[in-house]
PATOR-112821 format. One record per residue (C-alpha): residue in one letter; x, y, z. Coordinates in steps of 0.1 Angstrom, whole numbers, plus 5000, padded with zeros to 4 digits. Last residue first. Example, Ala and Ser with C-alpha at 12.3 -4.5 7.8 and 13.67 -1.06 7.14 Angstrom:
<rs>
['S' [5137 4989 5071]];
['A' [5123 4955 5078]];
</rs>
This chain:
<rs>
['N' [1909 7415 7486]];
['D' [1943 7403 7497]];
['R' [1965 7429 7514]];
['S' [2002 7420 7512]];
['L' [2031 7415 7535]];
['L' [2067 7410 7524]];
['I' [2095 7402 7549]];
['L' [2131 7408 7540]];
['S' [2159 7400 7564]];
['Q' [2194 7410 7574]];
['N' [2214 7393 7602]];
['L' [2251 7404 7604]];
['D' [2252 7442 7601]];
['T' [2241 7445 7638]];
['Y' [2205 7436 7628]];
['N' [2196 7449 7594]];
['N' [2159 7449 7586]];
['Y' [2139 7454 7555]];
['I' [2101 7451 7557]];
['L' [2082 7452 7524]];
['V' [2046 7465 7524]];
['Y' [2023 7457 7495]];
['K' [1987 7467 7488]];
['F' [1983 7504 7490]];
['G' [1954 7529 7485]];
['K' [1961 7563 7472]];
['N' [1964 7600 7483]];
['Y' [1985 7596 7514]];
['I' [2013 7574 7499]];
['K' [2039 7596 7483]];
['T' [2050 7618 7512]];
['E' [2084 7634 7504]];
['A' [2107 7629 7533]];
['E' [2123 7656 7555]];
['P' [2106 7646 7587]];
['H' [2111 7609 7580]];
['F' [2077 7594 7580]];
['L' [2062 7570 7606]];
['Y' [2051 7599 7628]];
['P' [2026 7611 7602]];
['P' [2003 7581 7608]];
['V' [1997 7561 7575]];
['Q' [1962 7550 7568]];
['Q' [1950 7521 7547]];
['T' [1934 7506 7580]];
['Q' [1942 7470 7573]];
['L' [1974 7475 7553]];
['L' [1988 7499 7579]];
['R' [1978 7477 7608]];
['H' [1993 7446 7592]];
['S' [2025 7465 7585]];
['L' [2027 7476 7622]];
['W' [2022 7441 7634]];
['C' [2049 7428 7611]];
['A' [2072 7456 7622]];
['F' [2067 7445 7658]];
['S' [2077 7410 7648]];
['T' [2107 7426 7630]];
['A' [2120 7438 7664]];
['T' [2130 7403 7673]];
['D' [2166 7408 7683]];
['Y' [2161 7443 7698]];
['E' [2163 7479 7687]];
['G' [2137 7504 7699]];
['C' [2099 7501 7697]];
['L' [2086 7534 7683]];
['H' [2118 7549 7670]];
['K' [2124 7515 7655]];
['F' [2094 7518 7630]];
['F' [2103 7538 7599]];
['L' [2085 7545 7566]];
['V' [2098 7548 7530]];
['Q' [2072 7553 7503]];
['S' [2080 7534 7471]];
['A' [2087 7549 7437]];
['P' [2125 7550 7442]];
['F' [2127 7514 7453]];
['L' [2163 7502 7450]];
['Q' [2173 7535 7466]];
['E' [2158 7524 7499]];
['F' [2181 7493 7499]];
['F' [2212 7514 7494]];
['L' [2201 7539 7521]];
['Y' [2195 7511 7546]];
['S' [2229 7496 7539]];
['E' [2247 7529 7543]];
['S' [2229 7538 7575]];
['L' [2244 7509 7594]];
['N' [2274 7525 7610]];
['R' [2255 7558 7616]];
['D' [2231 7540 7639]];
['G' [2197 7557 7637]];
['N' [2178 7524 7639]];
['N' [2169 7520 7602]];
['G' [2145 7490 7603]];
['S' [2128 7503 7571]];
['L' [2092 7497 7562]];
['I' [2093 7501 7524]];
['I' [2058 7509 7513]];
['D' [2040 7506 7479]];
['I' [2059 7478 7464]];
['N' [2045 7475 7428]];
['K' [2072 7499 7414]];
['R' [2098 7473 7421]];
['Q' [2081 7448 7399]];
['L' [2060 7418 7410]];
['S' [2054 7383 7397]];
['H' [2056 7368 7432]];
['D' [2088 7347 7428]];
['A' [2102 7374 7405]];
['L' [2099 7401 7432]];
['L' [2115 7380 7459]];
['K' [2143 7370 7435]];
['D' [2150 7406 7426]];
['T' [2153 7415 7463]];
['A' [2176 7385 7470]];
['E' [2198 7396 7441]];
['E' [2198 7432 7453]];
['I' [2208 7422 7488]];
['D' [2235 7398 7476]];
['S' [2249 7426 7454]];
['S' [2251 7450 7483]];
['T' [2271 7423 7502]];
['P' [2253 7400 7527]];
['R' [2265 7392 7562]];
['F' [2238 7366 7567]];
['L' [2207 7370 7545]];
['T' [2172 7359 7555]];
['S' [2140 7356 7534]];
['V' [2103 7358 7542]];
['H' [2075 7361 7517]];
['T' [2038 7366 7514]];
['I' [2028 7373 7550]];
['S' [1991 7378 7541]];
['I' [1965 7403 7553]];
['A' [1929 7393 7548]];
['E' [1896 7404 7534]];
['T' [1868 7379 7541]];
['L' [1865 7344 7526]];
['P' [1896 7333 7546]];
['K' [1929 7325 7528]];
['E' [1940 7290 7537]];
['K' [1973 7283 7556]];
['N' [1962 7302 7586]];
['L' [1986 7321 7609]];
['L' [1977 7331 7644]];
['Y' [2001 7359 7652]];
['F' [2020 7369 7683]];
['A' [2041 7399 7693]];
['S' [2064 7406 7722]];
['G' [2086 7436 7729]];
['E' [2119 7451 7739]];
['G' [2139 7481 7730]];
['S' [2174 7497 7732]];
['I' [2184 7529 7715]];
['T' [2210 7532 7687]];
['G' [2247 7534 7682]];
['P' [2270 7557 7662]];
['T' [2258 7593 7654]];
['K' [2237 7605 7625]];
['S' [2203 7608 7642]];
['E' [2172 7617 7621]];
['I' [2155 7584 7625]];
['L' [2161 7585 7663]];
['D' [2144 7619 7669]];
['L' [2112 7602 7682]];
['S' [2133 7584 7708]];
['N' [2144 7617 7723]];
['I' [2182 7615 7726]];
['L' [2208 7608 7753]];
['E' [2243 7609 7740]];
['R' [2266 7578 7740]];
['K' [2242 7560 7717]];
['W' [2237 7523 7723]];
['Y' [2255 7492 7709]];
['G' [2290 7504 7718]];
['W' [2302 7473 7737]];
['H' [2301 7492 7770]];
['K' [2265 7500 7763]];
['K' [2258 7464 7756]];
['V' [2269 7455 7792]];
['T' [2249 7484 7807]];
['F' [2217 7475 7789]];
['H' [2222 7439 7800]];
['E' [2223 7450 7836]];
['A' [2193 7473 7833]];
['T' [2173 7445 7817]];
['M' [2159 7444 7782]];
['E' [2132 7418 7772]];
['D' [2125 7397 7741]];
['F' [2094 7379 7729]];
['S' [2083 7364 7697]];
['G' [2054 7349 7679]];
['V' [2039 7322 7657]];
['L' [2007 7303 7665]];
['A' [2001 7279 7636]];
['T' [1970 7268 7616]];
['A' [1966 7244 7587]];
['T' [1992 7217 7594]];
['D' [1995 7184 7576]];
['G' [2001 7198 7542]];
['E' [2039 7197 7540]];
['D' [2038 7233 7526]];
['F' [2020 7245 7557]];
['L' [2047 7230 7579]];
['L' [2074 7247 7558]];
['F' [2057 7281 7560]];
['A' [2054 7277 7598]];
['D' [2091 7270 7601]];
['L' [2098 7301 7579]];
['L' [2078 7322 7604]];
['A' [2098 7308 7634]];
['H' [2130 7314 7614]];
['E' [2120 7351 7608]];
['F' [2114 7355 7645]];
['S' [2148 7343 7656]];
['F' [2168 7357 7627]];
['G' [2183 7386 7646]];
['R' [2197 7363 7673]];
['H' [2189 7327 7663]];
['V' [2171 7313 7694]];
['Y' [2141 7295 7678]];
['T' [2116 7276 7699]];
['M' [2094 7248 7686]];
['N' [2062 7231 7695]];
['Y' [2043 7206 7672]];
['S' [2012 7192 7689]];
['S' [2000 7188 7725]];
['I' [1980 7220 7729]];
['K' [1961 7220 7762]];
['R' [1956 7258 7761]];
['N' [1974 7265 7793]];
['L' [1998 7237 7789]];
['A' [2008 7247 7754]];
['I' [2012 7284 7763]];
['M' [2033 7275 7794]];
['G' [2055 7252 7773]];
['N' [2062 7277 7746]];
['L' [2070 7303 7773]];
['Q' [2097 7281 7789]];
['N' [2114 7273 7756]];
['Y' [2143 7297 7762]];
['T' [2153 7283 7796]];
['S' [2155 7310 7822]];
['H' [2123 7299 7840]];
['I' [2138 7265 7849]];
['F' [2171 7281 7861]];
['H' [2153 7308 7881]];
['T' [2132 7281 7898]];
['A' [2161 7258 7906]];
['N' [2172 7278 7936]];
['L' [2209 7269 7941]];
['A' [2221 7254 7974]];
['T' [2257 7252 7961]];
['E' [2275 7267 7931]];
['N' [2295 7291 7952]];
['Y' [2264 7305 7969]];
['E' [2267 7341 7957]];
['R' [2284 7332 7923]];
['I' [2258 7307 7913]];
['S' [2231 7329 7927]];
['H' [2242 7357 7904]];
['L' [2240 7334 7874]];
['F' [2205 7323 7883]];
['Q' [2193 7359 7888]];
['E' [2208 7369 7855]];
['T' [2191 7341 7836]];
['D' [2158 7349 7854]];
['T' [2159 7385 7843]];
['L' [2171 7377 7808]];
['C' [2141 7355 7799]];
['G' [2149 7347 7763]];
['K' [2178 7365 7745]];
['G' [2170 7364 7708]];
['T' [2136 7350 7710]];
['G' [2115 7332 7683]];
['I' [2083 7312 7690]];
['M' [2067 7285 7670]];
['I' [2035 7268 7681]];
['A' [2016 7242 7660]];
['E' [1981 7230 7654]];
['P' [1966 7262 7667]];
['I' [1933 7259 7686]];
['I' [1907 7283 7670]];
['D' [1885 7297 7698]];
['E' [1874 7327 7677]];
['S' [1909 7339 7671]];
['K' [1908 7371 7693]];
['N' [1914 7351 7725]];
['L' [1943 7334 7709]];
['C' [1961 7367 7702]];
['E' [1954 7380 7738]];
['V' [1967 7347 7752]];
['A' [1999 7350 7732]];
['T' [2004 7386 7743]];
['A' [1997 7378 7780]];
['F' [2022 7349 7778]];
['G' [2050 7370 7763]];
['I' [2046 7399 7788]];
['K' [2043 7376 7818]];
['L' [2072 7354 7807]];
['A' [2094 7385 7802]];
['R' [2084 7399 7836]];
['S' [2093 7367 7854]];
['M' [2066 7343 7865]];
['R' [2063 7328 7900]];
['R' [2041 7354 7915]];
['I' [2019 7356 7885]];
['Q' [2010 7319 7887]];
['V' [1989 7323 7918]];
['P' [1971 7353 7903]];
['N' [1961 7332 7873]];
['I' [1972 7350 7842]];
['Y' [1954 7369 7814]];
['A' [1933 7396 7830]];
['K' [1956 7396 7860]];
['F' [1984 7407 7837]];
['D' [1969 7442 7833]];
['P' [1989 7452 7802]];
['E' [2026 7463 7802]];
['I' [2038 7491 7779]];
['C' [2071 7477 7769]];
['P' [2103 7495 7776]];
['L' [2120 7520 7752]];
['M' [2155 7527 7765]];
['N' [2178 7555 7752]];
['N' [2170 7577 7783]];
['E' [2147 7602 7765]];
['S' [2117 7580 7759]];
['V' [2084 7585 7740]];
['Q' [2056 7560 7739]];
['I' [2031 7559 7711]];
['D' [1993 7556 7712]];
['M' [1979 7543 7679]];
</rs>
């Protein structure tokens, strides 16, 4: 996997050739976030052998920031008169859902979740609920979030980002307050039924709001009990540790619950943003599918426990601003 390195505390998306996914006439009217999200969704559907999803669920923490900022600036510039409606229309959170549905002529269930650090997790949980009801067999679940220069500056004043500039690959070794910003989009076509071939399953999703250490341990034990697992069965802990000293204690506590598991990291590759767990799901899928662990996912001082054996379970643990914490379990089904 090609990785991107940054030294200015921002990790932007690597953008594809949008003309391969979007009509040139539409491109001119679409903001960057819409183009990235739409291209990601189309790429996912193109790989799905023409399966038309029966539902669409998308999570986003901030939506299309560029259009939102442009609309707010125009309100000030024109004193709330003669406003361009385009930026307002494109700033709505469900704009991407509508574009995907219109493009693929999908007229079924369509939902957008804007729940900060739980946005992607709640989209996943919605798919689980639809599957349990029995009327839906396939669902397109995804996320998108962008970072703008203006929003980066605002959050920098609030203390979200590191004061010093660091190399993004050094993030997991950092012991200072703050982190680096990121952005991204990921989409998955989920199927209720296991295919005949080998597959990767999202086995469990749970969310915790402002949990104590005992709450986290209780949720972990429930997860394991619900799936007849023991702590030693979890091969990999994919940690959302973002190098922020203020959050390191919670990550260390969680890692110590699984002394036999290999701890890996992902936010030095994508940065911190509301729906970064969608990137973690993609990375977990890749790890389980290839059964290979790139060396840049390890902490430089960590003992490697996973190289000489196959693995079946990856547990993602994420702590977003110490408020939204989540657990996502993926497994490889033979």
